[in-house]
VEXFI-662194 format. One record per residue: x, y, z of N, C-alpha, C in turn; residue in one letter; residue number from 1; chain. Coordinates in steps of 0.2 Angstrom, whole numbers, plus 5000, padded with zeros to 4 digits. Example, Ala and Ser with C-alpha at 12.3 -4.5 7.8 and 13.67 -1.06 7.14 Angstrom:
2
> n.xx n.yy n.zz ca.xx ca.yy ca.zz c.xx c.yy c.zz aa i ch
> 5066 4972 5039 5062 4978 5039 5066 4984 5039 A 1 A
> 5064 4989 5035 5068 4995 5036 5064 5000 5039 S 2 A
END
This chain:
320
> n.xx n.yy n.zz ca.xx ca.yy ca.zz c.xx c.yy c.zz aa i ch
> 4935 5067 4948 4941 5069 4950 4945 5072 4945 X 1 A
> 4948 5078 4945 4952 5080 4940 4958 5076 4940 X 2 A
> 4961 5076 4933 4967 5072 4932 4973 5075 4936 X 3 A
> 4977 5071 4938 4983 5072 4943 4989 5071 4939 X 4 A
> 4994 5074 4940 5001 5072 4937 5003 5066 4940 X 5 A
> 5005 5061 4936 5008 5055 4939 5015 5056 4942 X 6 A
> 5015 5053 4948 5022 5054 4951 5025 5047 4953 X 7 A
> 5021 5042 4952 5023 5035 4953 5019 5030 4949 X 8 A
> 5022 5026 4945 5019 5022 4940 5022 5015 4940 X 9 A
> 5018 5010 4941 5020 5003 4939 5017 5001 4932 X 10 A
> 5022 4999 4927 5019 4998 4921 5020 4990 4919 X 11 A
> 5014 4986 4919 5015 4979 4918 5020 4975 4922 X 12 A
> 5020 4977 4928 5025 4974 4933 5023 4967 4935 X 13 A
> 5028 4963 4935 5027 4956 4938 5033 4954 4942 X 14 A
> 5032 4950 4947 5037 4948 4951 5036 4940 4953 X 15 A
> 5042 4936 4951 5041 4929 4951 5047 4926 4956 X 16 A
> 5045 4922 4961 5050 4919 4965 5051 4912 4964 X 17 A
> 5056 4909 4965 5057 4902 4965 5057 4899 4972 X 18 A
> 5053 4894 4973 5052 4890 4979 5053 4883 4978 X 19 A
> 5055 4879 4984 5055 4873 4984 5048 4869 4985 X 20 A
> 5047 4865 4981 5040 4861 4983 5042 4855 4987 X 21 A
> 5041 4855 4994 5043 4849 4997 5050 4848 4999 X 22 A
> 5052 4843 5003 5059 4842 5006 5063 4841 5000 X 23 A
> 5061 4837 4995 5066 4835 4990 5063 4837 4983 X 24 A
> 5058 4841 4983 5054 4843 4977 5058 4848 4973 X 25 A
> 5057 4849 4967 5060 4853 4962 5057 4860 4964 X 26 A
> 5061 4865 4962 5060 4872 4963 5054 4874 4958 X 27 A
> 5049 4878 4961 5044 4880 4957 5043 4887 4957 X 28 A
> 5039 4890 4952 5039 4898 4951 5032 4900 4955 X 29 A
> 5033 4905 4959 5027 4908 4962 5027 4915 4959 X 30 A
> 5021 4917 4956 5021 4924 4953 5017 4928 4958 X 31 A
> 5020 4931 4962 5018 4935 4968 5014 4941 4965 X 32 A
> 5016 4945 4960 5013 4950 4957 5013 4948 4949 X 33 A
> 5007 4949 4946 5007 4948 4939 5004 4954 4935 X 34 A
> 5008 4956 4930 5006 4961 4925 5002 4967 4928 X 35 A
> 5004 4970 4934 5001 4976 4937 5003 4982 4934 X 36 A
> 4998 4986 4932 4999 4993 4930 4995 4997 4934 X 37 A
> 4998 5002 4938 4995 5006 4942 4999 5013 4943 X 38 A
> 4995 5018 4944 4998 5025 4944 4996 5029 4950 X 39 A
> 5000 5033 4953 4999 5037 4959 4999 5044 4957 X 40 A
> 4994 5048 4958 4995 5055 4956 4997 5060 4961 X 41 A
> 4999 5066 4959 5002 5071 4964 4996 5072 4969 X 42 A
> 4998 5073 4976 4993 5074 4981 4988 5070 4981 X 43 A
> 4989 5063 4980 4983 5058 4979 4984 5053 4985 X 44 A
> 4979 5050 4987 4980 5044 4992 4976 5039 4989 X 45 A
> 4980 5034 4987 4977 5028 4983 4977 5022 4988 X 46 A
> 4971 5019 4989 4971 5013 4994 4972 5007 4990 X 47 A
> 4975 5002 4993 4976 4996 4990 4973 4991 4995 X 48 A
> 4969 4987 4993 4965 4982 4997 4966 4975 4994 X 49 A
> 4965 4970 4999 4965 4963 4996 4966 4958 5002 X 50 A
> 4965 4952 5002 4966 4947 5007 4974 4946 5008 X 51 A
> 4975 4943 5014 4982 4942 5015 4985 4937 5010 X 52 A
> 4991 4939 5008 4995 4934 5003 4993 4936 4995 X 53 A
> 4989 4942 4994 4987 4943 4987 4992 4947 4984 X 54 A
> 4998 4949 4987 5003 4952 4983 5004 4959 4985 X 55 A
> 5000 4962 4989 5001 4969 4991 5008 4971 4994 X 56 A
> 5011 4968 4998 5017 4970 5001 5022 4969 4996 X 57 A
> 5022 4964 4991 5027 4963 4986 5027 4969 4981 X 58 A
> 5021 4971 4980 5020 4977 4975 5023 4983 4979 X 59 A
> 5022 4984 4985 5025 4989 4988 5032 4989 4988 X 60 A
> 5035 4983 4989 5043 4983 4989 5045 4985 4982 X 61 A
> 5041 4983 4977 5043 4984 4970 5043 4992 4969 X 62 A
> 5038 4995 4971 5037 5002 4970 5042 5006 4974 X 63 A
> 5045 5003 4979 5050 5007 4984 5057 5006 4981 X 64 A
> 5057 5001 4976 5064 4999 4973 5068 4995 4978 X 65 A
> 5064 4992 4983 5068 4987 4987 5069 4980 4984 X 66 A
> 5065 4979 4978 5065 4973 4974 5065 4975 4967 X 67 A
> 5068 4971 4963 5067 4972 4956 5062 4968 4953 X 68 A
> 5058 4970 4948 5052 4966 4945 5055 4961 4940 X 69 A
> 5052 4956 4940 5054 4951 4935 5053 4953 4928 X 70 A
> 5048 4957 4927 5046 4961 4921 5042 4967 4922 X 71 A
> 5042 4971 4917 5039 4977 4918 5044 4983 4921 X 72 A
> 5041 4989 4923 5045 4994 4925 5042 4998 4930 X 73 A
> 5045 5001 4935 5042 5006 4939 5045 5013 4938 X 74 A
> 5041 5018 4937 5044 5025 4935 5042 5030 4941 X 75 A
> 5047 5033 4943 5047 5038 4948 5048 5045 4945 X 76 A
> 5043 5049 4946 5043 5056 4942 5045 5055 4935 X 77 A
> 5043 5049 4931 5044 5049 4924 5051 5045 4923 X 78 A
> 5055 5044 4928 5061 5041 4927 5061 5033 4929 X 79 A
> 5064 5029 4925 5064 5021 4928 5067 5021 4934 X 80 A
> 5064 5018 4939 5067 5018 4946 5073 5013 4946 X 81 A
> 5074 5009 4941 5080 5005 4941 5086 5008 4939 X 82 A
> 5085 5014 4936 5091 5018 4934 5093 5024 4940 X 83 A
> 5089 5024 4945 5090 5029 4950 5094 5026 4956 X 84 A
> 5098 5030 4959 5102 5028 4965 5097 5027 4971 X 85 A
> 5100 5024 4976 5096 5023 4983 5095 5030 4986 X 86 A
> 5099 5034 4985 5099 5041 4988 5094 5045 4984 X 87 A
> 5094 5044 4977 5089 5047 4973 5082 5046 4974 X 88 A
> 5081 5039 4975 5074 5037 4977 5072 5039 4984 X 89 A
> 5076 5039 4989 5075 5041 4996 5072 5048 4996 X 90 A
> 5075 5052 4992 5074 5060 4992 5066 5061 4990 X 91 A
> 5064 5056 4987 5057 5057 4984 5052 5052 4987 X 92 A
> 5054 5046 4989 5049 5041 4990 5052 5038 4997 X 93 A
> 5047 5037 5002 5049 5034 5008 5043 5029 5011 X 94 A
> 5045 5024 5015 5040 5019 5017 5039 5021 5024 X 95 A
> 5033 5019 5026 5030 5019 5033 5028 5012 5034 X 96 A
> 5032 5008 5038 5031 5001 5039 5025 4999 5044 X 97 A
> 5023 4992 5043 5017 4990 5047 5019 4989 5055 X 98 A
> 5025 4987 5056 5026 4985 5063 5031 4991 5066 X 99 A
> 5028 4995 5071 5032 5000 5074 5037 4998 5079 X 100 A
> 5037 4991 5080 5041 4988 5085 5048 4986 5082 X 101 A
> 5047 4984 5076 5053 4981 5073 5056 4985 5067 X 102 A
> 5053 4991 5066 5055 4995 5060 5060 5001 5063 X 103 A
> 5061 5001 5070 5066 5006 5073 5071 5003 5076 X 104 A
> 5077 5005 5074 5083 5002 5078 5083 5003 5085 X 105 A
> 5083 4998 5089 5083 4999 5097 5089 5001 5100 X 106 A
> 5094 5001 5096 5101 5004 5098 5102 5011 5097 X 107 A
> 5098 5014 5093 5098 5022 5091 5093 5025 5095 X 108 A
> 5095 5031 5097 5091 5036 5100 5086 5039 5095 X 109 A
> 5080 5041 5097 5075 5044 5092 5079 5049 5088 X 110 A
> 5083 5054 5091 5085 5059 5087 5090 5057 5082 X 111 A
> 5094 5051 5083 5098 5048 5078 5094 5045 5072 X 112 A
> 5088 5041 5074 5084 5038 5070 5081 5043 5065 X 113 A
> 5078 5048 5067 5075 5053 5063 5080 5057 5059 X 114 A
> 5086 5059 5062 5091 5063 5059 5096 5059 5054 X 115 A
> 5095 5053 5054 5100 5049 5050 5099 5051 5043 X 116 A
> 5094 5052 5040 5093 5055 5033 5097 5061 5032 X 117 A
> 5097 5066 5037 5101 5072 5036 5108 5070 5035 X 118 A
> 5110 5065 5040 5118 5063 5039 5119 5060 5033 X 119 A
> 5115 5055 5031 5117 5051 5024 5117 5056 5018 X 120 A
> 5112 5061 5018 5112 5065 5012 5116 5072 5013 X 121 A
> 5120 5072 5018 5124 5079 5020 5119 5085 5019 X 122 A
> 5114 5085 5023 5109 5091 5022 5110 5095 5028 X 123 A
> 5111 5093 5034 5112 5097 5040 5116 5093 5045 X 124 A
> 5119 5097 5050 5123 5094 5055 5123 5099 5061 X 125 A
> 5125 5096 5067 5125 5100 5073 5119 5103 5075 X 126 A
> 5119 5109 5077 5113 5112 5080 5107 5112 5075 X 127 A
> 5109 5113 5068 5103 5114 5063 5100 5107 5063 X 128 A
> 5104 5101 5063 5101 5095 5062 5096 5094 5068 X 129 A
> 5099 5096 5074 5094 5094 5080 5088 5099 5080 X 130 A
> 5089 5105 5077 5082 5109 5077 5077 5106 5072 X 131 A
> 5080 5103 5066 5076 5100 5062 5072 5094 5064 X 132 A
> 5076 5090 5068 5073 5084 5071 5068 5086 5076 X 133 A
> 5069 5090 5080 5064 5093 5085 5058 5095 5082 X 134 A
> 5059 5099 5076 5053 5101 5073 5049 5096 5070 X 135 A
> 5052 5091 5067 5048 5085 5065 5044 5081 5070 X 136 A
> 5048 5080 5076 5045 5076 5081 5039 5080 5084 X 137 A
> 5039 5087 5084 5034 5091 5087 5028 5091 5082 X 138 A
> 5030 5090 5076 5024 5090 5070 5020 5084 5071 X 139 A
> 5023 5078 5073 5019 5072 5073 5017 5071 5080 X 140 A
> 5017 5076 5084 5014 5074 5091 5018 5073 5096 X 141 A
> 5025 5073 5095 5030 5071 5101 5033 5077 5103 X 142 A
> 5038 5077 5107 5041 5082 5110 5049 5083 5108 X 143 A
> 5052 5088 5108 5059 5089 5107 5063 5085 5111 X 144 A
> 5061 5084 5118 5065 5081 5123 5065 5073 5121 X 145 A
> 5061 5071 5117 5061 5063 5115 5067 5062 5111 X 146 A
> 5070 5066 5108 5076 5065 5104 5081 5060 5108 X 147 A
> 5082 5061 5114 5087 5057 5118 5085 5051 5121 X 148 A
> 5078 5049 5119 5075 5043 5121 5076 5037 5116 X 149 A
> 5074 5031 5118 5075 5025 5114 5068 5022 5112 X 150 A
> 5068 5019 5107 5061 5016 5105 5058 5012 5110 X 151 A
> 5061 5008 5114 5058 5004 5119 5054 5008 5124 X 152 A
> 5055 5015 5125 5052 5019 5129 5045 5022 5127 X 153 A
> 5044 5020 5121 5038 5023 5118 5032 5017 5117 X 154 A
> 5026 5019 5116 5021 5015 5115 5020 5014 5107 X 155 A
> 5016 5009 5105 5016 5008 5098 5014 5014 5094 X 156 A
> 5009 5017 5096 5007 5023 5092 5012 5029 5092 X 157 A
> 5016 5030 5097 5022 5035 5097 5027 5032 5093 X 158 A
> 5028 5026 5093 5034 5023 5088 5032 5024 5081 X 159 A
> 5026 5023 5079 5023 5024 5072 5024 5032 5071 X 160 A
> 5023 5036 5075 5024 5044 5074 5031 5044 5073 X 161 A
> 5036 5041 5076 5043 5042 5075 5045 5040 5068 X 162 A
> 5042 5034 5066 5042 5031 5059 5040 5037 5054 X 163 A
> 5035 5040 5055 5032 5045 5050 5036 5051 5050 X 164 A
> 5039 5053 5056 5044 5059 5056 5050 5057 5052 X 165 A
> 5052 5051 5053 5058 5049 5049 5057 5049 5041 X 166 A
> 5051 5047 5039 5049 5047 5032 5048 5054 5029 X 167 A
> 5047 5059 5034 5046 5066 5031 5053 5070 5032 X 168 A
> 5058 5067 5034 5064 5071 5035 5067 5074 5029 X 169 A
> 5066 5071 5023 5069 5074 5017 5064 5078 5013 X 170 A
> 5059 5080 5016 5053 5083 5013 5050 5079 5007 X 171 A
> 5050 5072 5009 5048 5067 5004 5040 5069 5001 X 172 A
> 5039 5068 4995 5033 5069 4993 5028 5063 4992 X 173 A
> 5031 5057 4992 5028 5051 4991 5029 5046 4997 X 174 A
> 5024 5043 5000 5025 5039 5005 5021 5032 5004 X 175 A
> 5024 5027 5004 5021 5020 5004 5020 5018 5011 X 176 A
> 5013 5016 5013 5012 5014 5019 5009 5007 5019 X 177 A
> 5013 5002 5021 5011 4995 5021 5008 4993 5027 X 178 A
> 5001 4993 5028 4997 4992 5034 5000 4996 5040 X 179 A
> 5001 5003 5039 5004 5007 5044 5000 5007 5050 X 180 A
> 4994 5006 5051 4990 5006 5057 4988 4999 5060 X 181 A
> 4988 4994 5056 4985 4988 5058 4988 4985 5065 X 182 A
> 4994 4987 5067 4997 4984 5073 4995 4988 5079 X 183 A
> 4991 4993 5078 4989 4998 5083 4982 4997 5086 X 184 A
> 4981 4999 5092 4974 4999 5095 4970 5003 5091 X 185 A
> 4963 5002 5091 4959 5005 5086 4959 5013 5088 X 186 A
> 4959 5014 5095 4958 5022 5096 4965 5025 5094 X 187 A
> 4970 5022 5094 4977 5025 5092 4977 5025 5084 X 188 A
> 4974 5020 5081 4974 5020 5073 4971 5027 5071 X 189 A
> 4965 5029 5075 4962 5034 5072 4966 5041 5073 X 190 A
> 4970 5041 5078 4975 5047 5079 4980 5047 5074 X 191 A
> 4983 5041 5072 4988 5041 5067 4985 5043 5060 X 192 A
> 4979 5040 5059 4976 5041 5052 4975 5048 5051 X 193 A
> 4972 5052 5056 4971 5059 5056 4978 5063 5055 X 194 A
> 4982 5061 5058 4989 5064 5057 4991 5063 5050 X 195 A
> 4991 5057 5048 4993 5056 5040 4989 5061 5036 X 196 A
> 4982 5061 5037 4978 5065 5032 4979 5073 5034 X 197 A
> 4981 5075 5039 4983 5082 5040 4990 5083 5036 X 198 A
> 4994 5079 5037 5001 5080 5034 5000 5080 5026 X 199 A
> 4995 5075 5024 4994 5075 5017 4992 5082 5014 X 200 A
> 4987 5085 5018 4984 5091 5015 4989 5097 5016 X 201 A
> 4992 5097 5022 4997 5102 5023 5003 5102 5018 X 202 A
> 5006 5096 5016 5012 5096 5012 5011 5093 5005 X 203 A
> 5005 5092 5004 5003 5090 4997 5006 5083 4995 X 204 A
> 5006 5078 5000 5009 5072 4999 5005 5067 4995 X 205 A
> 5008 5062 4992 5004 5057 4989 5006 5050 4993 X 206 A
> 5001 5047 4994 5001 5040 4998 4999 5034 4994 X 207 A
> 5002 5029 4995 4999 5023 4993 4998 5019 5000 X 208 A
> 4992 5018 5001 4990 5016 5007 4987 5009 5007 X 209 A
> 4991 5004 5010 4990 4997 5009 4986 4995 5016 X 210 A
> 4981 4992 5014 4977 4989 5021 4972 4984 5019 X 211 A
> 4971 4980 5024 4965 4975 5023 4959 4978 5027 X 212 A
> 4959 4984 5030 4954 4987 5033 4950 4991 5028 X 213 A
> 4945 4989 5026 4941 4992 5021 4938 4999 5023 X 214 A
> 4936 4999 5030 4933 5006 5033 4939 5011 5033 X 215 A
> 4945 5009 5035 4950 5014 5035 4952 5016 5028 X 216 A
> 4952 5012 5023 4953 5014 5017 4948 5018 5014 X 217 A
> 4942 5017 5016 4937 5021 5013 4937 5028 5016 X 218 A
> 4939 5029 5022 4940 5035 5026 4946 5039 5023 X 219 A
> 4951 5036 5021 4957 5040 5019 4959 5041 5012 X 220 A
> 4956 5037 5008 4958 5037 5001 4954 5041 4996 X 221 A
> 4958 5043 4991 4954 5046 4985 4952 5041 4980 X 222 A
> 4956 5036 4978 4955 5030 4974 4956 5024 4977 X 223 A
> 4954 5019 4975 4955 5012 4978 4956 5007 4973 X 224 A
> 4961 5003 4974 4963 4997 4969 4962 4991 4974 X 225 A
> 4960 4986 4970 4958 4979 4973 4963 4974 4970 X 226 A
> 4966 4970 4974 4971 4964 4971 4968 4958 4974 X 227 A
> 4969 4953 4969 4967 4946 4971 4972 4941 4968 X 228 A
> 4975 4937 4972 4981 4932 4969 4985 4935 4964 X 229 A
> 4988 4941 4967 4994 4944 4962 4992 4949 4957 X 230 A
> 4985 4949 4955 4983 4954 4950 4978 4959 4952 X 231 A
> 4978 4964 4949 4973 4969 4950 4966 4967 4947 X 232 A
> 4961 4967 4951 4954 4966 4948 4950 4972 4947 X 233 A
> 4951 4977 4951 4947 4983 4950 4950 4989 4953 X 234 A
> 4949 4995 4950 4952 5002 4952 4947 5007 4950 X 235 A
> 4946 5011 4954 4941 5017 4953 4941 5022 4959 X 236 A
> 4938 5027 4958 4937 5032 4963 4933 5029 4969 X 237 A
> 4935 5031 4975 4933 5028 4981 4925 5027 4981 X 238 A
> 4921 5033 4979 4915 5032 4979 4911 5027 4975 X 239 A
> 4915 5027 4969 4912 5021 4964 4913 5015 4967 X 240 A
> 4919 5013 4969 4921 5007 4972 4916 5004 4978 X 241 A
> 4914 5009 4983 4911 5008 4988 4903 5007 4987 X 242 A
> 4901 5011 4982 4894 5011 4980 4892 5007 4975 X 243 A
> 4897 5006 4970 4895 5002 4964 4901 4998 4961 X 244 A
> 4903 4993 4966 4908 4988 4964 4906 4984 4958 X 245 A
> 4911 4983 4953 4910 4980 4947 4912 4972 4947 X 246 A
> 4918 4971 4951 4920 4964 4951 4917 4960 4957 X 247 A
> 4915 4954 4956 4912 4950 4961 4917 4950 4967 X 248 A
> 4923 4949 4967 4927 4949 4973 4927 4956 4977 X 249 A
> 4927 4961 4974 4926 4968 4977 4919 4968 4980 X 250 A
> 4914 4965 4977 4907 4965 4980 4907 4961 4986 X 251 A
> 4910 4955 4986 4911 4951 4992 4914 4954 4997 X 252 A
> 4920 4957 4996 4924 4961 5001 4920 4966 5005 X 253 A
> 4917 4970 5001 4913 4976 5004 4907 4974 5007 X 254 A
> 4904 4968 5005 4898 4965 5008 4899 4963 5016 X 255 A
> 4906 4962 5017 4907 4959 5023 4909 4965 5028 X 256 A
> 4909 4972 5026 4911 4977 5030 4905 4979 5035 X 257 A
> 4906 4979 5041 4900 4980 5046 4898 4988 5045 X 258 A
> 4891 4989 5045 4889 4996 5044 4884 4997 5050 X 259 A
> 4883 5003 5053 4878 5004 5058 4871 5002 5056 X 260 A
> 4869 5003 5049 4862 5001 5047 4864 4996 5042 X 261 A
> 4862 4990 5043 4863 4985 5038 4860 4986 5031 X 262 A
> 4854 4990 5031 4851 4991 5025 4854 4997 5022 X 263 A
> 4859 5000 5025 4861 5007 5023 4863 5006 5016 X 264 A
> 4867 5001 5014 4870 5000 5007 4866 4996 5003 X 265 A
> 4861 4993 5006 4856 4989 5002 4859 4983 4999 X 266 A
> 4864 4980 5002 4868 4974 4999 4868 4968 5004 X 267 A
> 4867 4962 5002 4867 4957 5006 4874 4954 5007 X 268 A
> 4875 4950 5012 4882 4948 5013 4883 4942 5008 X 269 A
> 4889 4942 5005 4891 4937 5000 4896 4933 5003 X 270 A
> 4895 4927 5004 4900 4922 5007 4904 4919 5001 X 271 A
> 4910 4919 5001 4914 4916 4997 4916 4908 4999 X 272 A
> 4915 4904 4995 4916 4897 4997 4924 4895 4994 X 273 A
> 4927 4891 4999 4933 4889 4998 4939 4893 4999 X 274 A
> 4945 4891 4999 4951 4895 5001 4954 4899 4995 X 275 A
> 4958 4904 4996 4962 4907 4990 4966 4902 4988 X 276 A
> 4966 4900 4981 4971 4896 4977 4978 4897 4979 X 277 A
> 4982 4892 4978 4989 4893 4979 4992 4897 4973 X 278 A
> 4997 4902 4975 5000 4906 4969 5005 4901 4966 X 279 A
> 5007 4895 4969 5011 4891 4965 5008 4888 4959 X 280 A
> 5001 4886 4960 4997 4883 4955 4990 4887 4954 X 281 A
> 4991 4893 4952 4984 4897 4951 4980 4894 4946 X 282 A
> 4973 4895 4946 4968 4893 4942 4969 4896 4935 X 283 A
> 4967 4892 4930 4967 4895 4923 4962 4900 4922 X 284 A
> 4962 4904 4917 4957 4909 4916 4957 4914 4921 X 285 A
> 4951 4916 4923 4950 4921 4929 4953 4918 4935 X 286 A
> 4957 4921 4939 4960 4917 4945 4955 4917 4950 X 287 A
> 4949 4921 4950 4944 4921 4955 4938 4916 4953 X 288 A
> 4938 4913 4948 4932 4909 4946 4931 4903 4950 X 289 A
> 4936 4900 4954 4935 4895 4959 4931 4897 4965 X 290 A
> 4930 4903 4966 4926 4906 4972 4920 4910 4970 X 291 A
> 4920 4912 4963 4915 4917 4961 4908 4914 4960 X 292 A
> 4903 4917 4963 4896 4914 4963 4893 4915 4956 X 293 A
> 4896 4920 4952 4893 4921 4945 4897 4917 4939 X 294 A
> 4902 4914 4940 4907 4911 4935 4903 4907 4930 X 295 A
> 4905 4908 4924 4903 4904 4918 4909 4901 4915 X 296 A
> 4907 4897 4910 4912 4893 4907 4918 4897 4904 X 297 A
> 4917 4903 4902 4923 4907 4899 4927 4909 4904 X 298 A
> 4925 4910 4910 4929 4912 4916 4934 4906 4918 X 299 A
> 4933 4900 4916 4937 4895 4918 4943 4894 4913 X 300 A
> 4943 4897 4907 4947 4895 4902 4951 4902 4899 X 301 A
> 4948 4908 4900 4950 4914 4897 4951 4919 4902 X 302 A
> 4957 4922 4902 4959 4927 4907 4956 4933 4905 X 303 A
> 4952 4937 4910 4949 4943 4908 4953 4949 4906 X 304 A
> 4951 4953 4902 4955 4959 4900 4954 4964 4905 X 305 A
> 4960 4968 4907 4960 4974 4911 4957 4980 4907 X 306 A
> 4951 4982 4908 4948 4987 4904 4944 4992 4907 X 307 A
> 4943 4998 4905 4940 5004 4907 4932 5003 4906 X 308 A
> 4928 5002 4911 4921 5001 4910 4917 5008 4910 X 309 A
> 4920 5012 4913 4917 5019 4914 4923 5023 4915 X 310 A
> 4922 5030 4915 4928 5035 4916 4931 5033 4923 X 311 A
> 4938 5031 4922 4942 5031 4928 4940 5024 4932 X 312 A
> 4936 5020 4929 4934 5014 4933 4936 5008 4929 X 313 A
> 4941 5004 4931 4944 4999 4928 4942 4992 4931 X 314 A
> 4941 4987 4927 4939 4980 4931 4942 4975 4926 X 315 A
> 4944 4969 4929 4945 4963 4925 4940 4958 4926 X 316 A
> 4935 4958 4922 4929 4953 4923 4926 4952 4917 X 317 A
> 4925 4946 4914 4921 4945 4908 4914 4947 4909 X 318 A
> 4911 4948 4914 4904 4949 4915 4902 4956 4916 X 319 A
> 4907 4960 4916 4906 4968 4916 4908 4971 4909 X 320 A
END
């Protein structure tokens, strides 16, 4: 893949929360994201995968500017996001949330939900605003007459289309989708994914597409990043990740993906033992060593370096 201009970048970003340990326990630090460096290119779809609780959603909130990193910096079009106004961020970067039922205000009509961005940014009013909202709704597969309806009158898939229309209102170039199809039926998932891909090609959009569904990520992404317990463990072109994974955790995740012909990828199922360690007390050394079938003594004491093992293929593993 040719080099793409960076439009969004996290540079050594970490996020730590303070939580209480027990009813009368002292407060302890939970590092939800640790030292993550990742970039999204122009007109690129970057998939982010990992188990629940690995830090994907926290990273998305940091990239959206909804939370501030404990250390490191997020850059939007080369400018530190911490120095940008909420309006400035919203003109370039928009979210599409996981739950289409709770992400829309039930007291607002669809026309007001989608058109709110025009009102906040003083872009259009009256008849012009109504025409723009109608055009957006029709582009995502709804009808202009739906402007006067309310969210409870729509199915989950239709609500997610409303959310997508809202995200496009300001001609946004960047969208962060945090599990945007996981709450939908499988048949509806395919329709929404196809819509997202059509919009990406038509408008040159960039997506950070967060999901635990590896088949969906393989279908939609150009590159794929893998997170485990708050850290990136692998990042590469989609084809490289799915055909030649370098990190044992990525290997195990991909071995669990159902395929029509089990011999198609020539890989046996890798069963990980034990549970994901607590982020309150993560393992020393490599965070994955407690579940890794290949771990050696060095993995238990020394944290692996994030390094490029092949052109565009990054991994954090002592054995690669």
